[in-house]
C-alpha positions as a Markdown table, in Angstrom:
| # | Residue | x | y | z |
|---|---|---|---|---|
| 1 | Met | 69.0 | -121.5 | -179.8 |
| 2 | Arg | 70.2 | -124.6 | -182.1 |
| 3 | Arg | 72.3 | -123.5 | -184.9 |
| 4 | Ala | 70.7 | -125.5 | -188.6 |
| 5 | Pro | 72.9 | -128.2 | -189.6 |
| 6 | Val | 76.7 | -127.2 | -191.4 |
| 7 | Ala | 75.0 | -129.7 | -194.6 |
| 8 | Ala | 72.1 | -127.6 | -194.7 |
| 9 | Asp | 74.0 | -124.6 | -195.4 |
| 10 | Arg | 76.5 | -126.0 | -197.5 |
| 11 | Ala | 73.4 | -127.8 | -199.7 |
| 12 | Thr | 72.0 | -124.3 | -200.1 |
| 13 | Arg | 75.1 | -122.9 | -201.3 |
| 14 | Asn | 74.9 | -125.9 | -203.7 |
| 15 | Ile | 71.5 | -125.4 | -205.3 |
| 16 | Phe | 73.0 | -124.6 | -208.5 |
| 17 | Arg | 75.8 | -126.6 | -209.3 |
| 18 | Gln | 78.3 | -126.4 | -212.8 |
| 19 | Ser | 76.7 | -128.6 | -214.9 |
| 20 | Pro | 79.9 | -131.4 | -216.5 |
| 21 | Arg | 78.6 | -130.0 | -220.3 |
| 22 | Thr | 79.0 | -126.6 | -220.2 |
| 23 | Ala | 80.2 | -124.1 | -217.5 |
| 24 | Asn | 77.0 | -122.3 | -217.0 |
| 25 | Pro | 75.6 | -122.9 | -213.4 |
| 26 | Cys | 71.9 | -125.1 | -214.4 |
| 27 | Pro | 69.3 | -124.6 | -211.5 |
| 28 | Cys | 68.4 | -128.1 | -210.0 |
| 29 | Pro | 64.7 | -127.8 | -209.5 |
| 30 | Ser | 63.6 | -131.3 | -208.2 |
| 31 | Arg | 66.8 | -131.4 | -205.6 |
| 32 | Ala | 65.8 | -127.7 | -204.7 |
| 33 | Leu | 62.7 | -128.6 | -204.0 |
| 34 | Arg | 63.4 | -131.7 | -202.0 |
| 35 | Leu | 66.2 | -129.3 | -199.9 |
| 36 | Ala | 63.7 | -126.3 | -199.3 |
| 37 | Ala | 61.1 | -129.0 | -198.4 |
| 38 | His | 63.3 | -130.5 | -195.5 |
| 39 | Met | 64.9 | -127.4 | -194.7 |
| 40 | Thr | 61.1 | -126.3 | -194.2 |
| 41 | Glu | 60.7 | -129.3 | -191.7 |
| 42 | Glu | 63.5 | -128.5 | -189.4 |
| 43 | Leu | 62.5 | -125.4 | -188.6 |
| 44 | Arg | 58.8 | -126.0 | -188.3 |
| 45 | His | 60.4 | -128.5 | -186.0 |
| 46 | Met | 62.8 | -126.4 | -184.4 |
| 47 | Ala | 59.8 | -123.7 | -183.8 |
| 48 | Gln | 57.6 | -126.3 | -181.9 |
| 49 | His | 59.7 | -128.5 | -180.1 |
| 50 | Asp | 62.0 | -128.3 | -176.9 |
| 51 | Ser | 65.7 | -128.5 | -178.6 |
| 52 | Leu | 66.5 | -130.8 | -175.6 |
| 53 | Thr | 64.7 | -133.5 | -175.0 |
| 54 | Gly | 62.2 | -133.2 | -178.4 |
| 55 | Leu | 59.3 | -132.9 | -177.2 |
| 56 | Pro | 56.8 | -130.7 | -177.7 |
| 57 | Asn | 57.0 | -126.5 | -176.1 |
| 58 | Arg | 54.7 | -124.2 | -174.9 |
| 59 | Ala | 53.5 | -123.7 | -178.2 |
| 60 | Leu | 52.5 | -126.7 | -180.1 |
| 61 | Phe | 51.2 | -127.9 | -176.7 |
| 62 | Ser | 48.7 | -124.8 | -176.6 |
| 63 | Asp | 48.0 | -125.6 | -179.9 |
| 64 | Arg | 47.2 | -129.1 | -179.1 |
| 65 | Leu | 45.1 | -128.5 | -176.4 |
| 66 | Asn | 43.7 | -125.5 | -177.9 |
| 67 | Gln | 42.1 | -128.5 | -180.9 |
| 68 | Glu | 41.1 | -130.7 | -177.9 |
| 69 | Leu | 38.9 | -128.5 | -176.4 |
| 70 | Ser | 37.5 | -127.4 | -179.4 |
| 71 | Arg | 36.9 | -131.2 | -180.0 |
| 72 | Ala | 35.2 | -131.7 | -176.3 |
| 73 | Arg | 33.0 | -129.0 | -176.6 |
| 74 | Arg | 31.5 | -130.2 | -180.4 |
| 75 | His | 30.9 | -133.3 | -178.8 |
| 76 | Glu | 30.8 | -133.0 | -175.3 |
| 77 | Asp | 33.6 | -134.9 | -174.2 |
| 78 | Gln | 36.1 | -134.5 | -171.1 |
| 79 | Phe | 40.0 | -134.7 | -171.4 |
| 80 | Ala | 42.6 | -134.5 | -168.9 |
| 81 | Val | 45.5 | -132.1 | -168.7 |
| 82 | Met | 48.6 | -132.8 | -165.5 |
| 83 | Phe | 51.1 | -130.4 | -165.0 |
| 84 | Leu | 54.1 | -132.4 | -163.5 |
| 85 | Asp | 57.4 | -130.6 | -161.5 |
| 86 | Leu | 60.2 | -132.2 | -160.9 |
| 87 | Asp | 61.0 | -132.9 | -156.8 |
| 88 | Asn | 64.5 | -132.0 | -156.4 |
| 89 | Phe | 66.1 | -131.0 | -159.8 |
| 90 | Lys | 67.4 | -127.9 | -158.6 |
| 91 | Pro | 69.9 | -129.4 | -156.0 |
| 92 | Ile | 70.9 | -132.0 | -158.6 |
| 93 | Asn | 71.5 | -129.7 | -161.3 |
| 94 | Asp | 73.2 | -127.4 | -158.8 |
| 95 | Arg | 75.6 | -130.4 | -156.8 |
| 96 | Phe | 76.2 | -132.4 | -160.4 |
| 97 | Gly | 76.0 | -129.3 | -162.8 |
| 98 | His | 74.0 | -128.6 | -165.8 |
| 99 | Ala | 75.3 | -131.0 | -168.6 |
| 100 | Val | 74.1 | -134.2 | -165.6 |
| 101 | Gly | 70.5 | -131.4 | -165.1 |
| 102 | Asp | 70.7 | -132.2 | -169.1 |
| 103 | Leu | 70.9 | -135.7 | -169.3 |
| 104 | Leu | 68.7 | -136.2 | -166.6 |
| 105 | Leu | 65.6 | -134.1 | -168.3 |
| 106 | Gln | 66.4 | -136.1 | -171.0 |
| 107 | Gln | 66.1 | -139.1 | -169.5 |
| 108 | Val | 62.8 | -138.2 | -168.1 |
| 109 | Ala | 61.6 | -137.1 | -171.2 |
| 110 | Arg | 61.8 | -141.2 | -172.5 |
| 111 | Arg | 60.4 | -142.4 | -169.3 |
| 112 | Leu | 56.9 | -140.2 | -170.0 |
| 113 | Arg | 57.0 | -140.9 | -173.4 |
| 114 | Leu | 56.9 | -144.6 | -172.1 |
| 115 | Ala | 53.7 | -143.8 | -169.3 |
| 116 | Ile | 51.5 | -142.8 | -171.5 |
| 117 | Arg | 48.8 | -143.9 | -174.0 |
| 118 | Glu | 49.7 | -143.4 | -177.8 |
| 119 | Ser | 47.0 | -140.5 | -177.8 |
| 120 | Asp | 48.5 | -138.4 | -175.3 |
| 121 | Thr | 50.6 | -135.4 | -175.6 |
| 122 | Ile | 53.5 | -134.9 | -173.3 |
| 123 | Gly | 55.2 | -131.4 | -173.7 |
| 124 | Arg | 58.1 | -129.3 | -171.4 |
| 125 | Ile | 56.7 | -126.3 | -171.1 |
| 126 | Gly | 59.6 | -125.1 | -168.2 |
| 127 | Gly | 62.8 | -126.2 | -166.6 |
| 128 | Asp | 62.0 | -129.0 | -164.7 |
| 129 | Glu | 57.7 | -128.9 | -166.2 |
| 130 | Phe | 56.1 | -131.0 | -168.1 |
| 131 | Val | 52.5 | -131.0 | -169.1 |
| 132 | Val | 50.0 | -133.9 | -170.4 |
| 133 | Leu | 47.3 | -133.6 | -172.9 |
| 134 | Met | 45.2 | -136.6 | -171.8 |
| 135 | Pro | 42.6 | -136.4 | -175.4 |
| 136 | Glu | 39.4 | -138.3 | -175.6 |
| 137 | Leu | 39.2 | -139.1 | -171.6 |
| 138 | Ala | 37.0 | -142.4 | -171.0 |
| 139 | Ala | 37.0 | -142.3 | -167.6 |
| 140 | Thr | 38.7 | -139.6 | -164.4 |
| 141 | Glu | 40.4 | -143.2 | -163.4 |
| 142 | Ala | 42.4 | -143.3 | -166.6 |
| 143 | Ala | 43.8 | -140.2 | -166.0 |
| 144 | Leu | 44.5 | -141.4 | -161.8 |
| 145 | Asn | 46.0 | -144.4 | -163.5 |
| 146 | Val | 48.2 | -142.7 | -165.8 |
| 147 | Ala | 49.3 | -140.0 | -162.9 |
| 148 | Glu | 50.7 | -143.3 | -160.7 |
| 149 | Lys | 52.3 | -144.3 | -163.9 |
| 150 | Ile | 54.3 | -141.4 | -164.1 |
| 151 | Arg | 55.3 | -141.2 | -160.7 |
| 152 | Glu | 55.9 | -144.5 | -160.4 |
| 153 | Ala | 58.3 | -144.4 | -163.6 |
| 154 | Leu | 60.2 | -141.3 | -162.2 |
| 155 | Arg | 61.1 | -142.9 | -158.5 |
| 156 | Gln | 63.4 | -145.3 | -160.7 |
| 157 | Pro | 67.0 | -144.4 | -159.6 |
| 158 | Phe | 68.2 | -142.7 | -162.9 |
| 159 | Gln | 72.1 | -143.9 | -163.7 |
| 160 | Ile | 73.9 | -140.7 | -165.4 |
| 161 | Glu | 77.5 | -140.8 | -165.8 |
| 162 | Asp | 78.3 | -141.9 | -162.7 |
| 163 | His | 75.6 | -140.9 | -160.7 |
| 164 | Thr | 72.8 | -142.6 | -159.6 |
| 165 | Leu | 70.0 | -140.0 | -159.2 |
| 166 | Leu | 66.6 | -140.2 | -157.6 |
| 167 | Ile | 63.7 | -138.0 | -158.1 |
| 168 | Ser | 60.4 | -137.6 | -157.3 |
| 169 | Cys | 57.7 | -135.4 | -159.2 |
| 170 | Ser | 54.2 | -133.5 | -158.1 |
| 171 | Val | 51.3 | -134.1 | -160.3 |
| 172 | Gly | 48.4 | -131.7 | -161.0 |
| 173 | Ile | 45.4 | -132.8 | -162.4 |
| 174 | Ala | 42.5 | -131.1 | -164.7 |
| 175 | Ile | 39.3 | -132.3 | -166.1 |
| 176 | Tyr | 37.9 | -130.7 | -168.8 |
| 177 | Pro | 34.5 | -129.8 | -168.1 |
| 178 | Asp | 34.4 | -130.9 | -165.0 |
| 179 | Asp | 37.9 | -128.7 | -163.4 |
């Protein structure tokens, strides 16, 4: 679990400060409101995103999937969901350690972001498992093209510390309303 930044702790303690003209604490409402809004946004982000990759987590992905399902039903439209599982991740994690495995997952997340459309959502739902939501899918071939683009992006070698790592992924695709 990630801790809140120390600066936020200090800022919270300093919401009330000494006024230079009086010895009494004076509230600083605009600063306090900005701090509260910032902390609320940071907590929301932490609750909805994977702390390692910054990708949406299972809860946020599920919410977006439910919204897309409602939209697709209303407009009689189709969308795709892809499930990605990294092949041979566990042996890399076991051989090189969790620190290298974490760096690999971060690089995988960066490549996945580049391989999908702007309107798509990619989430990390488990150790080496990712999901992609492709809303408003014009044709089934579009999902197949993105899947191949993802597979090709992950086939390229990853350079982490002094190691050149090779992985691939298995991809499953479901198209709504067909599947």
